[in-house]
N, C-alpha and C positions, 0 to 999 in steps of 0.2 A: 650917737653919731653913726654907728653901724646901721641902725634901723633907717636913718635918713638916707644913707647910701643905697640900701636895699630898695627903699621906696622910689628913689630917683632912678635906679636901674630899671625897675618895673615900668616906670613912667616912660622911659626911653623905648623899652620893648613894645609897649602898647602903642606909642606914637608911630613906631616903625611898622607895626602890624596894620594900623589904620591906613598908613601911607601905602602899604602893599595892596590892601583891599581896594583902595581908591584906584590904584593903577590897574588892578585886575578888572574892575568894573567900569573903567573910564569910558569905554566905547558903548556903554549902554545908553548914554545920554541922547545920542542921535544916531540913526542908521543912515541918514541922508547926508552925504558929504557936502561941504560947502562948494559953491562954484569955484573951481580951483584956478591956480595960477600956473599949472603944469604946462598946458598948451591952451590956445584960444578955445573957448568952449562953444559948443553948438547952441546952447540955450539962447544966446544973444541973436541968433540968426533965424529964430522960429518964424518970424513974419515973412522972410524971404523964402522959407521952405514951402509955405502954403501955396506960393505962386510958382514954385519950381526955380526961382532965380537964386543966384548965389553971389555973395560978396567976393568970392574968388573968381579970377578970370578963367579958371579951369573948369570945364564941364565934361560930363560923359558924352560920348559921341552919339548916343541914342536919346531922343527926346523922351522915350519911355522911362528913362532913368533920371529925369530932371529933378524929381523930388529928393534925390539922394546926393545932389551936387555938394551939399554942405559938408559931406565927409572930407572933401579936399582941404577944408580949412582947419580940421581938428586932428589930423594924423598924417604922417608921411604916407604917400601912395606909391605902390610899385606896380606899374602896368605890365602885363604879360599876356601870353596866349593861354587860353583855357586848355590847350593841348599839353601845357607844361604842368598841369595839375592832375593828380589822381586821387580818388577817394578809396580808402581801404575800408572794407566792410566788417571784418571780423578779427578777433585777437590773434589767432594763430598766423594769419597772413601778415599782420603787423609785426609779429615776432620774427617770422622768416625773412621778411624784407629787411628788418633792422640788422639781423645777423648777416645776411647777404651783403648789404651795403658796407658793414664794418669789415667784412672779409676782403673786400676789394678797394678799401679806402686808399687814396693816393696821398692826400695832403693833411687832412684834418678830420678828427672825430670830436664832436662836442655834444655831451649829453647833460641836460638839465632836468632833474626830476626831484620828487620828494625824497625818494629812497631807491636803493637797488636791493632786491631780495637776495636770499642766500641759498636758493634751491638749485635743482639740477639745471633748469633752463637758464637761470641767471648765471650760473657758473660757466655754462657753455658760451654765453654771450661774452663774458669776461675772457675766456680762453681764446675766442676768435679775435678779440681786440689785441690780446697779448701776442698771438701769433702774427698778426698784421704788423705790430710794432717791431717784432724781431726780423721780419722779412723786409721791412721798409724803414730804414733808420731815419728817414726824413718825416715820417708820419708823426704828427703832434696830436695828443689826446687830452682833452679837458673834460672833467666831470664835476658838475655842480649839484650838490645835494643839500638837504636840510641838516643842520647840525644835530638837533635833538633826535630826529627820526633816524638819521644815518648812523648814529652811534648807540642806538638803543640795543641793549642786550650784549652778551659776551661775543656772540658771532653776529656781525652786522655788516652794513654796506662798506664801512671804512675798512674793517678787517679783511673783507673779500678783495679789496682793491690794493691793499698794501704791497703785495708782491710786484705789481706793475710799477708802483711808485718807487720801490727800492731798486728796481732794475734799470729804470730809464729816466733821464732828465726831461724827456719829451712827454712824460705823463704828469698831469697836474690834477690834484684833488682839492676842491674847495668846498667848504661847509658854511652855509649861510646861518648865522646865529642872530636871532631876533634881538634888537636892543631892549625889548620889553622884559625879557627874561634876565633878571639881575638880582643881586643882593640876596636877601633871605629866601626869596622865591626860588632863585636858581639853586641855592644850596639844599632846600628842603623839598621842592616839588619832585615827586617820583617820576620815572619814565612814563610816557604816555601823557600824564597830566601836564608836564612841562610843555608839551606841544600845543596845549590849548591857547597859549598866549600869542602864537603866531608862527608860521612856518614858510619855507620856500616851497611853493606849490606849483610852479611853472613846469610844464612838460614840453621841452624843446629838444628834438633829436636831429642833429645836423651831421652829415657826412659829405665832405667835399662841397659840392654845390646843391645838395639835396637837403631840404628841411622838412621834417615831419612835426606837425603840431597836433597835440592830442590832449586828452584828459587822463590818459593811461600812465600809470607808474611802471617802473621796470621790475615787475615781479610776477611770479607764477600765475596768479589769478588773471592778471591783465594780459597774459600771453595765451590763456586757454579758454576760460569760461566766464569772463567778466565783460559784458558788453560796453563798449566805449565808442568814441569817434576818432578818426585819424585822417588827416589830409596831408598829402605828400606833394611838395612843390619843387620842381627843378628850375632854379634860377640863381645865377651867380650873384646878382646885386642883393636879392633878398637874403640869400645865405650869408653874404658878407655882413649885412645889417644885423642879423641875429647872432653871428659870431662875435661881432664887436659889442653887441648888447650883453651877451653872456659874460664877455670880458669885463664890462663895466660892473656887473653885479659881483663878479669874482673879486673886484678891487676891495669892496667892503665886506667880503666874506673872509672866513679864516682859511688859511692855507695849511695843508697837512704836509709835514716834512717826512723824510725817510725814516725817522725814529717814531713816527706816529703822533708827534706833537703838533699842536695847532699854533700857528704863528700869524702875525699880521701880513697882509699882502705888502709887497715892496712899495706900492703907491698909496698906502693908507697908514694912518698913525693913531687910530682910536679903537681900543677894544670895545666891542658893542655892549659888554656888561660892566665896564669900568668907567667910561666917559659918561657924560650926561646923555640921556636918551634924546634930548632935543638937538644937541650938537651933532650926534651921529646921524639922526634922521635928516637934518638940514643939509649936511654935506653930501650924503648919499642922494638925496632928492636933487640937489643942484647938479650933480654929475649926470644923473639919468636925464634930467630935463635939458641940460645943455646938449647932450647927445641927440635926443629926440628933436629938439628945435633945429639943430644943424642939419639933421637928415630931412626934416620937413622942407627946409629951404632948398636943399640939394635936389630932392625929388620933385619939387615944384617945377624946376627947370626941365627935368626929364619928362614930366607929364605934359608940359606945354609943347614939347617937340615931338611927342608921340602921336602917331597916326594909325598904327596897326593893331593896338591891343584890343582884346575883347573881354579881358578879365582884369580886375584891379584889386590889389591886396592892401589893406590898411592895418598895420600892426597896432594893437591896443594893449595897454598894461594897467595894472592896478596894484598899488603897494600902499595900502591904507596905513600900515604902521610907520611908513616913511612919509605920510601925508601926501602921497601921490594918488590922486583920484582922476582917472582918465577913462578907462574902460566903462566904469559905472555911469559916468555922465553921458557918454556917447550911447550906451545901451538905453538909458532912460530917455534920451532924446529920440532914439529910433522908435521906442515903444510909443512915445507920446505923439509922434508924427506919422504913424501908420495911416495911410489914406483910406477913405471910405471905399469899400469894395475889395480891399486887400485881404490877404490871409497871413496869419502868423502862427508858426509852429515852434513852440519853445520846449526844450527838454532840460531836465536837471536830474542828476543822480540823487539829490537830496532836496525834498521840497521844503525849503526854508527861505523863500524869496524875501528880500528886504521889504519893509513896509512901504518904502518909496516905489519899488517895482510893482507891488500888489495894488497900491492906490493908482498908479499910472495906468496899469492894465484895466482896472475897473472904471476909472473916471475919464481918462484922456485918450485912450487907444480906441480907434475906430475900426480896427481889423477884426475879422472873425478869428478867434484865438483857440488853439488847441494846445494844452499844456500836458506834457508827458513826464511822468516821474516813476520811481521805483515802487512796486508793491512791497509791503513789509517782507514778504517771502523772498524778494530779490534784493533786499537791502543788505549791504555788507556788514552792518552792525547786528543783524539778527543773531540772537543767541550769545551775544558778547557778555562777558562777565561784568558784574558791578553795574554802575549807573549807565554805562554805554549800552547795556541791553535794552534800555528804555528809549533809545534814540529812534528806532523805527516807529514806535507809537507816538513819539513827539512830532515827527514829520506828518503822520496821519492827522494829528490834532490841528497842526498849523494849516494843513490843506483843507480840513473840514471848516475851520473858521473862515478861510478865504472863500470857500464856496458859500457859506452863510452870508458873507458880506456881498458877494455877487448877487445873491437873491434879494438882499435888502436894497441893493441899488438897481434891481431889475435888469441885470446884465448876464444872468445865467444862460440866456438863450444865445449869447455871443461868445461866451468863454466856456469851453468844455475841458474836463479833467480826465486824463487817461493814466493807467498804471501798467507798467511792464512786469510780466511774470512769465518765467520760462523755467521749467524743471531743471535743476542742477546749475542754473546760471544766476549771477548777480548782475545788477544794472548800475552803470556809472556814466552813461552818455549824457552829455550836456551840450547846449548850443541853441541855435535858432535858425529857422528857415523862413524867409520872408518872400511872399508872392505879391507883386504889385497888381493893381486892378487889371483884370483881363488875362493874367498869367496863369497857366496851369503847371508851370515849372518854377522852381525857386529862382529869384533874381538876386538874392543876397543871402549869405549865411554867416553866422558867427561860429568859429571853431576855437577850442582851447581848453584851458584848465578851470575857468570860473564856473561855479555852480549857481551864480546869481544870488547868493545868499549873504547872510550877515558876515560870515568869516571872509568870504571872497572880497567884500568891499572894505572891511575894517581891519582885518588881521593878517591875511596871507599875501604873499607875492604871487600875482597871477599874470598870465599872458594869453591873449586871444588874437585872432585876426578877424577883421570884417572883410569878407570877400564878395565883391559885386561882379556878376558875370552875365554876358549875353551869348556865351558859347553854348549852343544847344546840347552838344555832347556832354559837357560838364554839368549843365543843368539837369540832364537826364540821370547822370550819376548821383547827383545830390538827391533827386527825387527817389531813386532806387534805394539809396541809403536810408531815407526816412521811412519808406514803405517796409524795408526789411526789419526795422525796429518796431514799427507799428503792428506788424503781423503777430507779435507776441504781447500785444497790449489790449486792454479792454476798458470800457467806460468805468469811471471810478466813483461817481457821485453817490450812488446808492450804497455801495459797500462802505464808503467813508462815513456815512451817517450812522451805519449800524455797527461799525468796528469799535470794540471796547478799548478804552484808554485807561491805564491804571491811574488811581488818584494821585499817587506821588508824582507821576509825569505831569498831570494837569497842574499840580501845585508849583512846579519849578520851571516849566518850559518857558514861561515869559522871562524869567530871570536869566536863564542860561542859554537862550537860543543864539546868542552872539558867539557861542563857542563851538557849535556843531553845524 
């Protein structure tokens, strides 16, 4: 009888292990999200895009932008003046602006990031926020970080922020915990490895009525020598939108109390690792979708009455683990509907574009494309211990295969690959610059946290904006931004073909590319 009990126990353990492995590899099945129910999708409007018409009654004021009218149907739009927008070019300026804004904050500071570092610069930022709260008792501060990354190690993001939390009821720390990390996986997966299953990856930095969207985290490298992109917008309505949006994500995140314990938000009743993954994702998705749909209707009225804007901001989000596919569908639609004679500049810190994006660029995109990525020497994983050390080689292998597919499709003349390499710097910039036919300056840009890769679509929480502008000053700033990055870049095709890739990387890259 004892032997039967032992065998039965092992059977249960094996069943659980297989279940865990299936969960771990579930998103390998497809990299292309289904046409979603999150918001009306642009794919149904492709015929009208070709002619520049739109099923929406709202259109851009310039006929030059007619082919982009479909954006009004798929995301809330915030019309504003290009003079309200500024482009930050380098990490130390980003840091100094963030510190300065926090030092003079009047009503609110809201920071959403993967993590907060624990070095000297990060401590100074926290001290500035702390001082602002002491001087202004009305100031409310909210910080949203990823649970796994924010609690990694003995000294971490959470421990750095605990003094603020203990001192004031106006400080709130929320940690997003993916519902995918649960059970035996949660108990046994070591730090770093537990982040593979999904993280909070949005980078939104809001002070009063200023919002900075970026791909940069709040840590030393991103403040000094890690090239990223940063857009700063001064607009009350847009800041309110993102403040409320961060608040919605905080609802299904864990709230840290003064004792350092994590509790449920007062408006939420499901622990992400205890309830069923499906129930958690369904409720979280419903709250985000309801918020976006309500904002879409509200802003439609604003846009119908607007006559003076020259710049339009469309917020995009992607939360694949919550079955929210929004940014990826709009990005794919943008790529597939680039007009003949247009130019597309795409940047990613990590070249791991989804198969859908790569096929769309190869087969459906008519623009002249330039894709900018990190040289292995500028990759943040260079020299990492263990399997992570092979990630730069894996990106090179994926880029090489993409180039080979371009040649097989006779599209290598239309799509060029560039690599960023700058001594002492790493590269993390991502986004897109789109030039309509006849334009020498960008008409549209994508800014935010998405790397356009497998993780961005299927695993992590991402936030971007699609910004359309006909403000010449802003267009020149965007062009300068691109040229500043490009000056440290060179053609990549020849070196990609000659660059050695370890055999073990070749063996596993197809299986694990969904995780990096």
